[in-house]
N, C-alpha and C positions, 0 to 999 in steps of 0.2 A: 657191395661185394656180390659177385655173381656166385650163387651157391649151386648152380646146375653142375651135375657130375660129381658133387661132393658126397661122401658117405659119412654119416654121423653116428657116433656112439653116445647114447644117452646113459648117464650114470645115475642110478637111483630110481626105484620103481614106486615112489610115493606120488603125492599129488602133483608136484612140480615135474617130476620125470615123465609121468603119464601125459601131462599136458604138452610137454615138449615133444614127445614121440608122436602124439596126435597131430600137432602142428606140422611137423616134418613130413609125416605120412600123407597128411591132407594136401600138402603142397607138391606131392609127387616126388619127394626126395628119398634117397636110400638111407635107412636107419636101422640100427639094432639097439637093444636095450640090455643093460647090465646092472645087477644089484649084487653086492658082496654078501648079502644075507642068504646063506645056503639053506636056511629054514623056510624060505618062501617057496610057494608052489607055482609052477609055470601056468597051470590052468587057472589059478586064482587071479593071476595078473592079466591073462587074456580076457577074463570076464569083465574087466574094468572098461573096455572099449572095443567096439567092433573094428576099429582101425588097427588093433593089435593082433588080429588073427594070423597074419602071415609075417609078422615081425620076428626076426631072430632074437631069442631071449637067452641070456647067459646068467646063471645064478651061482654064487659062491666063488667061482674063479673064472678068469677070462683067458681063453686060449690065445697064444701068441699070434696065430694066423688071423684072429678077429681084430687084434690091434693093428696089424700091418695092413688090413684092408680098409681102415677108417682114416679120415682126414681131420675131423673135428670132434672132440669130446665135449659134451654138454653136461656139466656137473650140476646136480641138484644142490641147493644151498647147504644142506646138512653134510655134504661130502667135503672134508678138508682137502686143501690143495697140495698138502705136503705128505700124503700117505703113499706107501710104496706103489699101489696100483695106479695112482695118478702119475707118479714119476715114470712108470713103465710107458704110459701113454705119451709123455713128453719125449722119452727116448725113442719111441716109434715115429716121432716127427709129427704128432698130432697137435693141432692148436687146442688150447684149453679155454673153453667158453663156459659161461653160466647161462641160466635160463633168461636172465635180463638181457644179456647180449644177443641171444637168439631171438627173443621177442622184438628187440629193437631192429634187428635185421629185416623184419617184416612191417615195421611201423611206417605208416604213410603220413601221419599227422604230426602234431607238436607234442612235446613231452615236458611235464613239470615233475621233478623228482625230489624226494625228501628222505634224509637220513638223520641220524643222531642217536645217542644212547637211549634217550627217553623222549616220549611225546610224539614220536613219528606217526603212530597209528591215529591218534586224535587229530593231528595236523593234517594228515592225508585225507581222512574222512571229511574233515571240515572244508578243506580246499576242494575236494570233490563236490561237496554241496554247493559251494560258491560257484564253481564252474558250471554246474548244471542249471544255474539260474540265468546264465548268459549265453551258453553254447548249446547247440542242438545234439551233438554227439560227444559224450564224455565217458571215458572208461577209467575206473579206479582199480588199480592192480598192484601186484607185488607182494611184499611181506604182510600186507593187510589181510591176506588169505585167499586171493584170487591170482593164480599164476599169470604173469604177463603173457606167457605163451598161449594161454587159454583164449585170449581175446585179441592178440596181435593181428591175426589174419583178418579180423573184422574191422580194422582201422580204415579210415578214409582220409583224403587230403584235408578235410575240414575237422578231423578228429582232434580232441584234446585228451591226452592220457595223463592221469595223475598217478604216480607210482611211489609206493613206500619201499625203500631199498635198505636192506640190512648190510652190515659190514661183510657178512659171508658172501652176499650177492655181489658186492662191489669188488671183491677180490678177482673176479673173473670177467670184468668188462674190458672192452678194447676200443670200440668205436662209439659206444653209448655217449650221447651228448644231449642233455636236456636243454630246452630253451631257458628254463628257470630251475635252479637247484636250491636246496636249503640244507644246511647242517645246523641242527637245533642246539646241540650240546655234545660234549665228549667227556664222559667220566668212565672210570674203570668198569669193564664188563667183558665177558667172553675171553678172558685171558688164558683159559684152558685151551682155546682154539688158536688165538693169535700169539700166545706165548709172552709177548711184551706189550707194554702200553704204547710204545712207539709204533709197533706193527699195527695195533688197533687204530690209532690215530691216523696213520697213513692210509689204512683201508677206507676210513670214512671220507678222507679228503679226495679220494679217487672220483667221487661223484662229480667233481668239477674239472677233472683232468683234461677233458677235451673241449671245455668251454673257452670261448674267446671274448673279445670286446663286444660282440653282438649278443651275448647271453648275460644273464643275471645270476648271481649267487647270493642268497640271503643267509646272513650269519648272525649269531648271537654275540653282541658286543660284550656281554658280561662273562663270556668264556675266554680266558686268556689264550688258549690254544687257537681258537678261531679268530680272535683279534689279530694274532700274529699271522695266521693263514691268509688274512685279507690282503697282505702285501705280497703274497706268493702266487695267488691265482690270477689268471689273465682275464677272468670274467669281471663284469661290473659288479662291485660289492654293494649290497644294500643291508644295513644293520637293523636289528631290532634290539630294544633294551627295556628291561623292567626296573632299572635302577637310576636312569639319568635321561635328561633331554638330549636329543641328537640334533645336529645341524641339518642332517638329512636322514630320512629313514622313518621308522615307526617306533614309538616309545610309550611307556606308561607314565602319565603325569597325574599323581593322585589316583583317582578312580576313572580317569579318562585315557582312552587309547587314542593317541594323536599321530596323524600322518603328516610329515613335513617333507616337501619336495619343491625344489626351485624357489625357495624362499617363502612359500605359502604353506599355511597350516590348515588342517581340517580334522575335526573330531570324528573318529570312526564310530565310536560308541562308548558308553560307560560300562565298566566292569560290573556294575550293579544290575545292568540289564541282561548280563549273560547267565545262562543256565549252568555254566561250568564253575567248579570250585577250585580255588587255589591259584597262587601266583604263576605256577608252572603252566597252568591252563591259559592264563592271560598271555604268557609267552607263546604258547601254541597258536592262540588266536591271532597274535601279532604277526607271527611268521606266515600263517596262511593268508592273512590280509595283505601283507607285503608282497607275497608271491603273486596274488591275484591282481593287485593294483598295478604292479610293474608289468604285468601281462596285458594290461589294458581293460580289465574288468571295471565297470562303473562302480563308484562308491556305494550307490544305492543297493546293488546286488550283493556287494560284500557285506554291508551292514545288515541286510535282511537275513542273510545266511548265518551270520554270527549270532544274531539274537534268537534264531529258531533252533540252533544246534544244541543237542543234549549230549551228555557224556557217552562215549563209546562203551560197548559192553566190556566188562571186566576191568575197566579203568576208573577207579573211584566211583563205581556204579552203585547208586542207592538201590537197596533191595527191598527193605520193609522196615516198619517201626512196630515193635511188639512190646506193649505195655510201657511205652515211653523210652524204649531202647532202640536206637537207630542201628541198622546193619548195612555195612558197605563192602562191596566186592571189588577188591583191587588185585585180583589174581594176576593181572598183567604186570604187576610190580615185581619183576623177576630179578632185579638187582638192587643194591642198597640205595642208589641215587633215586630211582623211581619210587622206592618205598618211603624215602625221606619226603618226597613231594606229597605223598598221600597222608603221612602223619601231619605235615604242615597244614593240609587242607581241613583237617578235623577241627571243629570248633567246640568240642565237648570232651570231657574225660573219656579216655579211650582204652578199651581192652583190645590188644593187638595180637593177631595170630601171624606167626612168621616161621621161617625155616623151610628147608626142602633140599634140593640137589645142590651139591657143592661145586660151583664154577670157579673156585679159587678166589672169591671176593673177600675183602676185609669188611667188617661190620662196625667199625669204630664210629664213623660219621653218622651212620643210621642211629646207633644208640644215643649219640650225643645230640641228635635232633629231637629227642623225646621231650626235653625241657619241662618235665613235670606233668606233661599231658597224658603219658601212657601209664595208667594205674595198674595194669597187669599185662605181662608178656607171656604168651602161650606159644611154646615152640615145639615143632615136630620135624621129622625128616633127618637126613644125614648131617645137616648143619646144626642141629639143635644144641649139642654140647658146646660147639665152637661159639655160637652166638651167646649162649648162657655165660660162658667164661669171659667173653669180651664185655658183656653187660656188667658183670660183677666187678671186673677189673676197673671199669669206668665209673663205678659207684652206684649203679642201679641196684635197688634193694633185692637181695637174693630171695626174700620171702614173697616177692611179687612175681617170681618166675615159676612157670609150671611147664614141665616136660611131658608131652603126651605122645601116644603111638599113632594116632590117626586124626584126620580132619574132623571126623565125627566126635571124637573125644574132646578136641579143641573147642568145637562149637558148644558142646554140652557144658564144658568148664566155664565158658564165657557167659552162657545163659544163667548158670548158677550164681555167678559173681556180679553180674551187671545190676546197676541201680537205674531207676528212671532218670533220664537226662544224660545217660552215658551213650557212647557209640561203641560198636564192635566192628573192627576193621580187619579184614583179611588182606594183608599186604606183605607177602612172604619174604621179599628181598632175595629170593632164590628161585631157580627154575623148578618145574614140577616133576621132572623126570625121576623115575624110580618109584613114584607113588601114583602118578597120573600120566596119561599119554601126552598131555600138553597143558598149558595154563588155562585153556578154554574148558577142558573137562574138570579141572580143579575148581574153577569159578562156578561152573554149572552145578557141581555137587554142593558147593557152599550155598548157593541160592536155593537149591532144593531143600536143604536142611533148615535154612532160615524160614522159608515159607511154611515148613511143616511144624514150626514151633507153635505150641498152643499158648494162649495168653496166660494161662495159669502156670506155665513153666518158668516164666520170668519172675524175678523177685519183686521188682517194682518198689523196692524199699525207698 
């Protein structure tokens, strides 16, 4: 698409919006910036980049004349597509893009893209490591924390871009078409944004909407929604499975990850060799390996990267052992399914810290996954009573539940109750909003508190 002569309206003055504005400005295109937060200061926004000095900035409300002068709106991921201001943009005849679509418009190389409710950050980071062992110019972008628009202009014909893409970002793609895509799993999440499970599922499936027979879509065979989707996509489907042998694809056979293609089998590696904990991480490893192998990466490079890879920050991240008590940071476990995987990965009696912002999730399956492993449930945030009531209804002992006001109080309570040989796990099953800026800040604070624990503070009974 020829973008010359187009005027862009970037919506959102956060990390993604600033990167999109810089990209457009740097390419000599006309752009203005809008943020509905009237509490922001224009001078503070301009300080973020030298490229913003002569950009028109609108805060709080957007004049009709500004709308009528723009052709394409670029929404930051946090901006819902169904709010009145976005509807005004549609009525003004503007195309509605997201930063993924904008980044792709400047992409010169090939793209591999990953989505799913859980595991996408780990899989993206792992696939990025694999690619860097075989290709000279690899960019890892998207929901992993680096806006696609921040690096898109630096792509080259020989570039490989590995992108983590959220359901929010997939709502606003149009031409985006990865050479290899993956949908890891789909379980309830972000229903406050998508309103229905069907809408959420459809958003995830959009990652493959422009793929054809020349591209590959990697899917989880054990997810019934994705197994059905395999018959709907035009892409070549490649399955991974942690529960059965596949005629073709990649699967877990005991403790062996096996790649089977064209009637031939090869052992990728043993799960005992991996530094990652839990079956969900073996699934992440299989998905990354399948994407890389189907892209032509040699098995040797795939195997070496798998064996060298450690857990990403805030995802079942080992923090420290204090007087025989292990502490794990799973602050990225922001929904029940992610938190289930963290509980399953624990091999010790566990004191679990949960609760936070209410995204409309149900917590029954999370509580049911405890299986006698969770000896104490410490709850905080807006969802603490909701989770407590669910736990009691499902038979979890009320005397083992503690409601607290802060993360500091939660950690102190776990320290006071933990025995040597126990684990303390922060895996909230909820977003961090309302108490922290994001899950990263929550995880960092947890790690700070754990590292400050003196050996004499733990009971060690």
